[in-house]
LUMGU-412647 format. One record per residue (C-alpha): chain; x, y, z. Coordinates in Angstrom, 2 decimals. Each point is the difference from the previous one (the first is absolute). Last residue first. Layout:
<rs>
[A [X Y Z]]
...
</rs>
This chain:
<rs>
[A [-22.65 25.09 -24.26]]
[A [3.41 1.58 0.43]]
[A [2.84 -2.48 -0.43]]
[A [2.89 0.84 2.28]]
[A [3.72 0.53 -0.53]]
[A [1.43 1.79 2.98]]
[A [-1.64 1.49 3.09]]
[A [1.17 -2.62 2.43]]
[A [-2.08 -3.03 0.95]]
[A [-3.37 -0.50 1.69]]
[A [1.70 -1.35 3.11]]
[A [3.37 -1.64 -0.64]]
[A [0.97 -0.22 3.66]]
[A [-2.90 -2.38 0.70]]
[A [1.46 -2.35 -2.57]]
[A [3.05 -0.96 2.03]]
[A [1.78 -2.36 -2.42]]
[A [1.62 -2.86 1.88]]
[A [3.80 -0.11 0.01]]
[A [0.47 -1.15 3.57]]
[A [1.05 3.45 1.25]]
[A [-3.11 1.63 -1.45]]
[A [-0.40 1.04 -3.60]]
[A [-1.07 3.18 -1.79]]
[A [0.07 -0.42 -3.80]]
[A [2.79 1.55 -2.05]]
[A [0.65 2.74 -2.55]]
[A [-3.74 0.43 -0.52]]
[A [-2.35 0.07 -3.00]]
[A [-3.71 0.44 0.61]]
[A [-2.88 -1.67 -1.83]]
[A [-3.64 0.88 0.73]]
[A [-3.03 -1.74 -1.51]]
[A [1.54 -3.38 0.62]]
[A [-1.62 -2.67 -2.24]]
[A [-1.74 -2.68 2.07]]
[A [-3.53 1.11 -1.04]]
[A [0.93 -0.77 -3.61]]
[A [0.66 -3.68 0.60]]
[A [3.58 -1.15 -0.24]]
[A [2.87 -0.52 -2.45]]
[A [-0.65 2.41 -2.91]]
[A [-1.41 2.65 2.35]]
[A [3.11 -0.40 2.19]]
[A [2.22 0.71 -3.01]]
[A [-2.06 3.01 -1.08]]
[A [0.15 1.46 3.49]]
[A [3.76 -0.43 0.12]]
[A [0.58 1.59 -3.39]]
[A [-2.34 2.89 0.93]]
[A [2.09 0.71 3.11]]
[A [3.28 0.17 -1.89]]
[A [2.93 -2.30 -0.70]]
[A [3.32 1.78 -0.54]]
[A [2.39 -2.58 1.45]]
[A [3.64 1.03 0.58]]
[A [0.23 -2.08 3.19]]
[A [-3.26 -1.87 0.72]]
[A [-2.89 2.25 0.98]]
[A [-1.35 0.06 3.54]]
[A [-3.80 0.04 -0.08]]
[A [-2.72 1.01 2.45]]
[A [-3.29 -1.23 -1.51]]
[A [-3.24 1.51 1.36]]
[A [-3.32 -1.81 -0.15]]
[A [-3.26 1.80 0.70]]
[A [-2.33 -0.24 2.97]]
[A [-3.69 0.77 0.57]]
[A [-0.53 0.18 -3.77]]
[A [-1.27 3.57 -0.49]]
[A [1.26 1.89 3.04]]
[A [3.33 -1.88 0.05]]
[A [1.95 -0.99 3.08]]
[A [3.44 -1.47 -0.61]]
[A [1.11 -3.55 -0.77]]
[A [3.59 -1.16 -0.23]]
[A [2.23 -1.70 -2.56]]
[A [3.75 -0.39 0.56]]
[A [2.54 -0.35 -2.79]]
[A [3.55 -1.13 -0.69]]
[A [2.67 0.21 -2.71]]
[A [-2.31 0.75 -2.90]]
[A [1.28 0.35 -3.60]]
[A [0.10 -3.78 -0.45]]
[A [-3.76 -0.17 0.61]]
[A [-1.06 -3.08 1.98]]
[A [-0.08 2.07 3.18]]
[A [-3.10 1.80 -1.33]]
[A [-1.99 -3.26 -0.15]]
[A [1.39 -1.13 3.35]]
[A [-1.00 3.27 1.63]]
[A [-3.53 -0.30 -1.36]]
[A [-0.26 -3.53 1.40]]
[A [1.42 1.16 3.32]]
[A [-2.39 2.92 0.45]]
[A [-3.04 -2.23 0.64]]
[A [-3.05 1.45 -1.72]]
[A [-3.63 -0.51 1.04]]
[A [-2.57 1.62 -2.29]]
[A [-2.79 2.32 1.26]]
[A [1.33 3.01 -1.93]]
[A [3.38 -0.47 1.63]]
[A [0.30 -2.14 3.13]]
[A [3.70 -0.35 0.85]]
[A [1.23 -2.97 2.04]]
[A [2.96 0.94 2.19]]
[A [-1.60 -1.23 3.26]]
[A [-0.16 -3.59 -1.28]]
[A [3.66 0.17 -0.93]]
[A [1.06 -1.18 -3.43]]
[A [-0.44 -2.65 -2.69]]
[A [2.16 -2.68 1.61]]
[A [0.27 -2.90 -2.47]]
[A [0.11 -3.52 1.42]]
[A [0.99 -2.93 -2.20]]
[A [-2.18 -3.12 0.20]]
[A [0.34 -0.89 -3.67]]
[A [-3.54 1.17 -0.88]]
[A [0.76 3.45 1.38]]
[A [-0.50 1.10 3.60]]
[A [-1.17 3.52 0.77]]
[A [0.85 3.01 2.12]]
[A [-1.03 2.48 2.64]]
[A [2.11 1.04 2.96]]
[A [-1.08 0.85 3.55]]
[A [1.41 -3.31 1.22]]
[A [-3.17 -1.33 1.61]]
[A [1.25 -2.77 2.29]]
[A [-1.59 -3.40 -0.59]]
[A [-1.66 -1.97 2.79]]
[A [-3.41 0.12 -1.67]]
[A [0.38 3.71 -0.77]]
[A [2.29 2.12 2.13]]
[A [0.34 3.75 0.53]]
[A [3.04 1.40 1.80]]
[A [-0.49 2.22 3.03]]
[A [1.28 3.43 0.97]]
[A [0.22 0.88 3.70]]
[A [3.75 0.39 -0.25]]
[A [2.70 -2.65 0.37]]
[A [-1.58 -1.95 -2.83]]
[A [-0.76 -3.70 0.25]]
[A [2.12 -3.08 0.60]]
[A [0.99 -0.89 -3.55]]
[A [1.98 -3.26 0.25]]
[A [0.01 -0.47 -3.78]]
[A [-1.45 -3.52 0.17]]
[A [-2.26 0.24 -3.05]]
[A [-3.45 1.14 -1.15]]
[A [-0.39 2.76 -2.60]]
[A [-2.75 2.12 -1.51]]
[A [0.27 1.89 -3.30]]
[A [-3.09 2.07 -0.82]]
[A [-1.45 -0.48 -3.46]]
[A [0.69 -0.09 -3.72]]
[A [-1.34 -2.90 -2.07]]
[A [2.35 -2.09 -2.11]]
[A [-0.95 -3.24 1.72]]
[A [-3.47 0.39 1.50]]
[A [-0.51 2.13 3.13]]
[A [-0.09 -1.51 3.48]]
[A [-2.85 1.36 2.10]]
[A [0.69 2.48 2.79]]
[A [-2.97 2.23 -0.96]]
[A [2.27 2.72 -1.42]]
[A [1.66 -2.58 -2.25]]
[A [2.75 -2.35 1.12]]
[A [3.33 -1.17 -1.47]]
[A [1.57 -2.70 2.17]]
[A [3.54 -0.75 1.08]]
[A [0.90 -2.94 2.26]]
[A [3.60 -0.37 1.16]]
[A [1.44 -3.34 1.14]]
[A [2.17 -0.40 -3.10]]
[A [0.60 3.44 -1.46]]
[A [-2.69 1.66 -2.08]]
[A [0.79 0.42 -3.71]]
[A [1.62 2.86 -1.89]]
[A [-0.35 3.75 0.46]]
[A [-0.39 0.39 -3.75]]
[A [1.11 3.10 -1.94]]
[A [2.72 -1.70 -2.06]]
[A [-2.44 -2.68 -1.27]]
[A [1.59 -2.90 -1.90]]
[A [3.63 0.81 0.79]]
[A [-1.13 0.97 3.50]]
[A [-1.46 -3.43 0.72]]
[A [3.19 -1.74 -1.15]]
[A [2.08 2.40 2.12]]
[A [-2.10 -1.00 3.01]]
[A [-2.90 2.11 1.27]]
[A [-0.46 -0.13 3.76]]
[A [-3.19 0.21 2.04]]
[A [-0.94 0.91 3.57]]
[A [3.14 0.90 1.97]]
[A [-0.94 1.85 3.18]]
[A [-3.67 0.43 0.88]]
[A [0.16 3.20 2.08]]
[A [2.72 1.92 -1.85]]
[A [-1.12 -1.46 -3.31]]
[A [2.03 -1.82 -2.66]]
[A [-0.57 -0.84 -3.64]]
[A [3.27 -1.39 -1.27]]
[A [2.15 0.35 -3.11]]
[A [2.70 -2.62 -0.50]]
[A [2.60 1.16 -2.55]]
[A [2.79 -2.40 -1.02]]
[A [-0.78 -0.98 -3.58]]
[A [3.20 1.37 -1.50]]
[A [2.08 3.08 0.75]]
[A [-0.50 2.10 -3.13]]
[A [-3.31 -1.27 -1.36]]
[A [-1.51 -0.37 3.46]]
[A [1.01 3.54 0.98]]
[A [-1.42 1.42 -3.25]]
[A [-3.24 -1.94 0.50]]
[A [-0.44 1.45 3.49]]
[A [0.87 3.53 -1.10]]
[A [-2.51 -0.16 -2.88]]
[A [-2.70 -1.37 2.31]]
[A [0.37 2.86 2.50]]
[A [-0.37 -1.45 3.48]]
[A [-3.00 0.64 2.23]]
[A [0.71 0.34 3.70]]
[A [1.56 -1.67 3.01]]
[A [1.69 -3.13 -1.31]]
[A [3.20 -1.19 -1.63]]
[A [2.26 -3.05 0.03]]
[A [3.06 -0.20 -2.19]]
[A [1.09 -3.62 -0.27]]
[A [2.95 -2.04 -1.20]]
[A [2.61 2.77 -0.30]]
[A [3.53 -1.45 -0.35]]
[A [0.56 1.35 -3.54]]
[A [-0.82 3.61 0.97]]
[A [1.57 2.10 -2.75]]
[A [0.90 3.59 0.87]]
[A [1.96 1.62 -2.84]]
[A [-2.73 -0.82 -2.54]]
[A [-2.56 1.64 2.28]]
[A [2.05 3.19 0.04]]
[A [0.43 -0.05 -3.80]]
[A [-3.73 -0.59 -0.43]]
[A [-0.87 3.18 1.89]]
[A [-1.89 -0.55 3.28]]
[A [-3.80 -0.17 -0.31]]
[A [0.10 -3.75 0.70]]
[A [1.41 0.68 3.47]]
[A [-2.50 2.76 0.74]]
[A [-2.86 -2.36 -0.91]]
[A [1.36 -2.70 2.31]]
[A [0.08 2.60 2.75]]
[A [-3.55 1.13 -0.78]]
[A [-1.17 -3.58 0.51]]
[A [1.18 -0.38 3.62]]
[A [3.19 -1.98 0.26]]
[A [1.52 -3.21 1.35]]
[A [2.97 -1.40 -1.94]]
[A [1.21 -3.58 0.31]]
[A [2.98 -2.06 -1.19]]
[A [2.60 2.49 1.16]]
[A [3.48 -0.23 -1.47]]
[A [1.19 2.61 2.50]]
[A [1.50 2.28 -2.67]]
[A [-2.75 -0.58 -2.57]]
[A [-3.03 0.34 2.27]]
[A [1.50 2.99 1.79]]
[A [1.04 1.62 -3.30]]
[A [-3.53 -0.32 -1.37]]
[A [-1.28 1.75 3.11]]
[A [2.58 2.77 -0.45]]
[A [-1.34 0.61 -3.52]]
[A [-3.61 0.27 1.18]]
[A [0.68 2.12 3.10]]
[A [-2.03 -0.76 3.09]]
[A [1.09 1.61 3.22]]
[A [1.21 -1.75 3.14]]
[A [1.67 -2.90 -1.80]]
[A [-0.53 -3.59 1.01]]
[A [1.32 -3.51 -0.65]]
[A [-1.67 -2.66 2.15]]
[A [1.92 -3.30 0.00]]
[A [-2.48 -2.88 0.05]]
[A [-0.39 -2.08 3.16]]
[A [-3.45 -1.09 -1.28]]
[A [-1.85 1.43 3.01]]
[A [2.10 3.15 -0.20]]
[A [-0.75 0.45 -3.71]]
[A [-3.69 -0.68 0.57]]
[A [-0.28 2.66 2.71]]
[A [1.93 2.58 -2.02]]
[A [-2.16 -0.72 -3.07]]
[A [-3.16 0.40 2.07]]
[A [1.21 3.36 1.27]]
[A [0.40 1.15 -3.60]]
[A [-3.55 -1.01 -0.88]]
[A [-1.64 1.35 3.17]]
[A [1.84 3.32 -0.27]]
[A [2.65 1.04 2.54]]
[A [2.49 -2.16 -1.92]]
[A [-0.07 2.27 -3.04]]
[A [0.47 -2.24 -3.07]]
[A [3.69 -0.15 -0.98]]
[A [0.72 -3.32 1.71]]
[A [2.90 -1.55 -1.92]]
[A [-0.09 -3.73 0.64]]
[A [2.84 -2.44 0.68]]
[A [-0.18 -3.81 0.26]]
[A [0.04 -2.05 3.20]]
[A [-3.40 -1.58 -0.43]]
[A [-1.52 0.09 -3.47]]
[A [-2.86 2.26 -1.09]]
[A [-1.69 -1.15 -3.21]]
[A [-3.37 1.85 0.22]]
[A [-3.19 -2.13 -0.29]]
[A [0.65 -2.99 2.27]]
[A [2.07 2.20 2.29]]
[A [-3.05 2.22 0.56]]
[A [-2.23 -2.96 0.85]]
[A [2.76 -1.42 2.20]]
[A [0.15 3.19 2.04]]
[A [-3.78 -0.05 0.39]]
[A [0.20 -3.64 1.17]]
[A [2.69 0.94 2.53]]
[A [-2.35 2.52 1.65]]
[A [1.86 2.48 2.19]]
[A [-1.49 1.11 3.30]]
[A [0.25 3.53 1.39]]
[A [-3.21 1.37 -1.42]]
[A [-0.10 2.79 -2.55]]
[A [-1.58 3.29 1.08]]
[A [-1.15 2.25 -2.82]]
[A [0.49 3.66 0.90]]
[A [-2.17 2.22 -2.17]]
[A [1.42 2.69 -2.28]]
[A [-1.87 3.36 0.06]]
[A [-1.53 0.68 -3.40]]
[A [-0.32 -1.24 -3.58]]
[A [3.62 -1.01 -0.69]]
[A [0.36 -1.05 3.63]]
[A [2.21 -2.96 -0.94]]
[A [-1.16 -2.18 2.88]]
[A [2.29 -0.02 2.99]]
[A [1.56 -3.21 1.25]]
[A [-0.06 -0.78 3.72]]
[A [2.23 -2.97 0.83]]
[A [-0.52 -2.14 3.06]]
[A [2.44 -0.93 2.73]]
[A [0.59 -3.56 1.09]]
[A [-1.76 -0.91 3.22]]
[A [0.65 0.02 3.76]]
[A [3.52 1.27 -0.74]]
[A [3.06 -2.15 0.79]]
[A [2.63 2.16 1.65]]
[A [2.11 2.35 -2.04]]
[A [3.55 -0.99 -0.87]]
[A [3.25 1.79 0.69]]
[A [3.27 -0.61 -1.89]]
[A [0.32 3.61 -1.15]]
[A [-2.22 2.27 2.06]]
[A [1.82 3.32 -0.33]]
[A [1.04 -0.73 -3.59]]
[A [-3.58 -0.83 -1.03]]
[A [-1.40 3.09 1.73]]
[A [2.58 2.21 -1.73]]
[A [-0.65 -1.58 -3.39]]
[A [-3.74 0.64 0.33]]
[A [0.60 3.56 1.11]]
[A [-0.78 1.90 3.20]]
[A [0.93 3.68 0.21]]
[A [0.72 1.81 -3.22]]
[A [2.83 2.32 0.95]]
[A [2.65 -2.77 0.11]]
[A [-0.79 -1.70 -3.32]]
[A [2.80 1.68 -2.05]]
[A [-0.67 -0.52 -3.72]]
[A [-3.19 -1.40 -1.50]]
[A [-2.66 -1.99 1.82]]
[A [-2.15 -3.04 -0.78]]
[A [-2.02 -1.04 3.05]]
[A [-0.73 2.83 2.43]]
[A [-1.92 -0.64 3.20]]
[A [-2.90 2.22 1.07]]
[A [-1.87 -0.82 3.25]]
[A [-3.71 0.88 0.06]]
[A [-1.02 1.70 3.26]]
[A [0.03 3.46 -1.60]]
[A [-2.60 -0.93 -2.64]]
[A [-1.05 3.32 -1.63]]
[A [3.55 1.35 0.05]]
[A [1.44 -3.26 -1.36]]
[A [-2.67 0.00 -2.71]]
[A [0.96 3.53 -1.06]]
[A [3.72 -0.99 -0.14]]
[A [-0.41 -3.23 -2.02]]
[A [-0.30 1.65 -3.42]]
[A [3.08 2.18 0.56]]
[A [1.90 -2.96 1.45]]
[A [-0.70 -2.25 -3.00]]
[A [3.59 -0.12 -1.26]]
[A [1.08 -1.41 3.37]]
[A [-1.65 -3.34 -0.72]]
[A [-2.73 -0.82 2.47]]
[A [-0.69 -2.35 2.91]]
[A [-3.03 1.36 1.86]]
[A [-0.71 -1.40 3.46]]
[A [-3.16 -0.14 2.11]]
[A [-2.31 0.32 -3.02]]
[A [-3.68 0.32 0.89]]
[A [-1.12 -1.07 -3.53]]
[A [-2.38 2.95 -0.35]]
[A [2.61 2.46 1.23]]
[A [2.66 -1.35 -2.34]]
[A [-2.46 0.07 -2.91]]
[A [-1.06 3.62 0.64]]
[A [3.60 1.18 0.43]]
[A [1.05 -1.62 -3.27]]
[A [-2.94 1.56 -1.85]]
[A [0.81 3.47 1.35]]
[A [3.74 -0.31 -0.86]]
[A [-0.38 -1.24 -3.58]]
[A [0.35 -3.73 -0.52]]
[A [2.12 -1.28 -2.92]]
[A [2.06 -2.37 2.14]]
[A [-3.20 -1.95 0.74]]
[A [0.06 -1.39 3.52]]
[A [0.31 -3.65 1.09]]
[A [-1.64 -0.50 3.39]]
[A [1.69 -2.69 2.10]]
[A [-2.03 -1.58 2.82]]
[A [1.80 -1.09 3.16]]
[A [0.88 -3.52 1.19]]
[A [3.51 1.22 0.79]]
[A [1.44 -2.39 -2.59]]
[A [-2.40 1.46 -2.58]]
[A [1.36 3.49 0.60]]
[A [3.57 -1.24 -0.42]]
[A [-0.88 -1.74 -3.27]]
[A [-1.63 3.04 -1.57]]
[A [2.64 2.42 1.26]]
[A [2.80 -2.20 -1.34]]
[A [-1.59 -0.17 -3.45]]
[A [-0.52 3.79 -0.11]]
[A [3.53 0.69 1.24]]
[A [1.51 -2.35 -2.56]]
[A [-1.11 2.10 -2.95]]
[A [-3.04 0.78 -2.15]]
[A [-1.35 3.38 1.10]]
[A [-1.15 0.61 3.53]]
[A [-2.94 1.36 1.99]]
[A [-0.70 -2.72 2.57]]
[A [-2.64 0.29 2.75]]
[A [0.45 -2.11 3.12]]
[A [-3.08 -0.96 1.99]]
[A [-0.40 -1.70 3.39]]
[A [3.30 0.83 1.70]]
[A [0.01 -0.42 3.78]]
[A [1.61 2.94 1.72]]
[A [3.30 1.89 0.00]]
[A [-0.13 0.13 -3.81]]
[A [3.79 -0.22 -0.20]]
[A [0.12 -3.25 2.00]]
[A [-2.45 -1.92 -2.18]]
[A [1.42 1.45 -3.20]]
[A [3.55 -0.93 1.02]]
[A [-0.96 -3.58 0.85]]
[A [-1.72 -0.39 -3.39]]
[A [2.98 1.65 -1.69]]
[A [2.37 -2.56 1.50]]
[A [-2.15 -2.91 -1.17]]
[A [-0.29 1.44 -3.52]]
[A [3.77 0.57 -0.12]]
[A [0.60 -3.63 1.01]]
[A [-2.27 -1.27 -2.79]]
[A [1.69 2.25 -2.57]]
[A [3.46 -1.19 1.04]]
[A [-0.93 -3.70 -0.12]]
[A [-1.80 0.50 -3.32]]
[A [3.10 1.60 -1.42]]
[A [0.14 3.75 -0.56]]
[A [1.15 2.07 -2.97]]
[A [1.06 3.57 -0.64]]
[A [-1.49 3.38 0.96]]
[A [-1.57 0.58 -3.44]]
[A [-1.93 -3.26 0.35]]
[A [0.70 -3.73 -0.03]]
[A [-1.99 -2.34 2.21]]
[A [0.06 -3.59 1.21]]
[A [3.32 -1.34 -1.25]]
[A [0.41 -3.58 1.21]]
[A [2.05 -0.57 3.17]]
[A [-2.94 -1.03 2.19]]
[A [-1.68 -2.24 -2.58]]
[A [-2.86 -1.90 1.69]]
[A [0.06 1.49 3.47]]
[A [0.43 3.57 -1.24]]
[A [-2.53 -0.73 -2.76]]
[A [-2.62 -0.99 2.57]]
[A [0.67 3.11 2.08]]
[A [-0.37 2.22 -3.06]]
[A [-3.07 -1.94 -1.20]]
[A [-1.88 1.15 3.08]]
[A [-0.99 3.13 -1.95]]
[A [-3.60 -0.92 -0.93]]
[A [-0.43 -1.59 3.42]]
[A [0.38 -3.47 1.46]]
[A [0.15 -0.44 3.74]]
[A [0.97 2.18 2.97]]
[A [3.55 0.79 -1.13]]
[A [1.60 -2.63 2.26]]
[A [-2.36 -2.69 -1.34]]
[A [0.88 0.77 -3.60]]
[A [3.69 0.02 0.86]]
[A [-0.31 -3.37 1.73]]
[A [-1.65 -1.53 -3.06]]
[A [2.75 1.28 -2.30]]
[A [2.64 -1.24 2.41]]
[A [-1.53 -3.49 -0.09]]
[A [-0.03 0.05 -3.80]]
[A [3.65 1.00 0.14]]
[A [0.83 -2.84 2.39]]
[A [-1.56 -2.52 -2.40]]
[A [2.42 0.90 -2.78]]
[A [-1.64 1.48 -3.05]]
[A [-0.96 -1.87 -3.17]]
[A [-2.56 2.44 -1.31]]
[A [-3.53 1.25 0.52]]
[A [-0.17 3.57 -1.25]]
[A [2.02 -1.12 -3.02]]
[A [-2.69 1.06 -2.45]]
[A [-0.52 -3.58 -1.21]]
[A [-0.19 -1.27 3.59]]
[A [-2.67 2.54 0.98]]
[A [-2.04 -0.75 -3.11]]
[A [0.22 -3.77 0.42]]
[A [-1.00 0.24 3.67]]
[A [-3.06 2.17 -0.72]]
[A [-1.08 -2.08 -2.99]]
[A [0.23 -3.17 2.11]]
[A [-2.05 1.59 2.77]]
[A [-2.64 1.21 -2.46]]
[A [-0.34 -3.45 -1.57]]
[A [-0.23 -1.62 3.45]]
[A [-2.68 2.46 1.05]]
[A [-1.97 -0.53 -3.20]]
[A [0.15 -3.79 0.39]]
[A [-1.25 0.28 3.58]]
[A [-2.89 2.16 -1.17]]
[A [-0.80 -2.51 -2.77]]
[A [0.02 -2.85 2.49]]
[A [-2.37 1.84 2.36]]
</rs>
């Protein structure tokens, strides 16, 4: 009993210290704390996007968001979200249960998220890389009452609008004269300026789609509540500070990018956005706005370090304190190059749509092991299990399972998530080293069985990635009459590199066991990626008819 009480007191003190150090808890006037509480109550309780209302009460005249349309204060953004909520309710002509959002990074996406939550409806964030059939299937499955979409996606949206005639389409970002387009986000906000929606029975939930790199993306429902302890665990690892500025380059429709928007709002941090990622323009945003934070997916950081030295020299980022990345594997050479140029500012996280933030590698961790996913956050339990659900020894490879307070509330479809002793099965495989660092080896469903031996593509990819002549690589397995499956390496050469297939096979043979050497090596101009930067291996197939070793 005494030890439990001591643990609770220790945890409470850690929580308060962390929130004070980050500026989340500060010396505000009492009336502002009261307003913050009233805003939470008016919006139906805490939600992942309730930070906008909190920031409006805390720092109403602070800059909330900067995008290509200009800037908004927290007071202005909060009022626009209220007006849009009223406009959505009236435009739908009926109760709104689900709002789907197909937007790039800009104010319209943020406003749509908050307005939907204030109606007590569920917001479904859609991948901007969807083709028309996939978009229509997801909208039908999610029973969308309203679709808020950027005008540029009209051709993709049209088939879904025909299939779902009762779904109301509202345009977000538009170009030129808006008169022919019907309802727009800005039009609804202007028409309902000064109006507020009534208090919903509950705060709305967020539906985040899985990446869908191996099939139809699932809708992962995240509950409406926000866990302060989970926020503190993240703040304890990544040095966010309230009231500072962060450039959010990671796509906000993705779990990682959405999480950065939610944290920024909760911390009253200015969100700086650009609809399309451009590496040089991203550096300019950080420099010109003196941003202290940068949120990216790994391929973005790689594209930045791939810029010519003279461009990088012209874009210093002296104010940058942290660059936080997640979503896929990061090239070790790009990571080290970024650290060497901009200092020890990279925090690389292992994140899952269902489980949220799981582990984070600090710059110190990454200097020692650039390919590590780091250590579990406070309050998160990570185990490595074998096929019989027994924990494997340190260094052993097994299934990664996770227990935390992510708020995962099941899939919107009939799919289910497996659990083991209260831990969610992530679908990834990995190992812990003797220092407690997690290394993600790959996806469980990507394992290749060749000649009776198990091979995880990631370790082969990392071996090939180490070659200076290779820019990036993906390893897949294809059917083979003799071995069951054989390994295929799809390689993008570095500029002006002349490396050949035999060079790559010889290098892998020197680094790994013989059965892990790719029998086929193909050279491509680029690897297929989805809108979040993840490599889509199913599009690689058996590879093009190029350079192949004939056995």
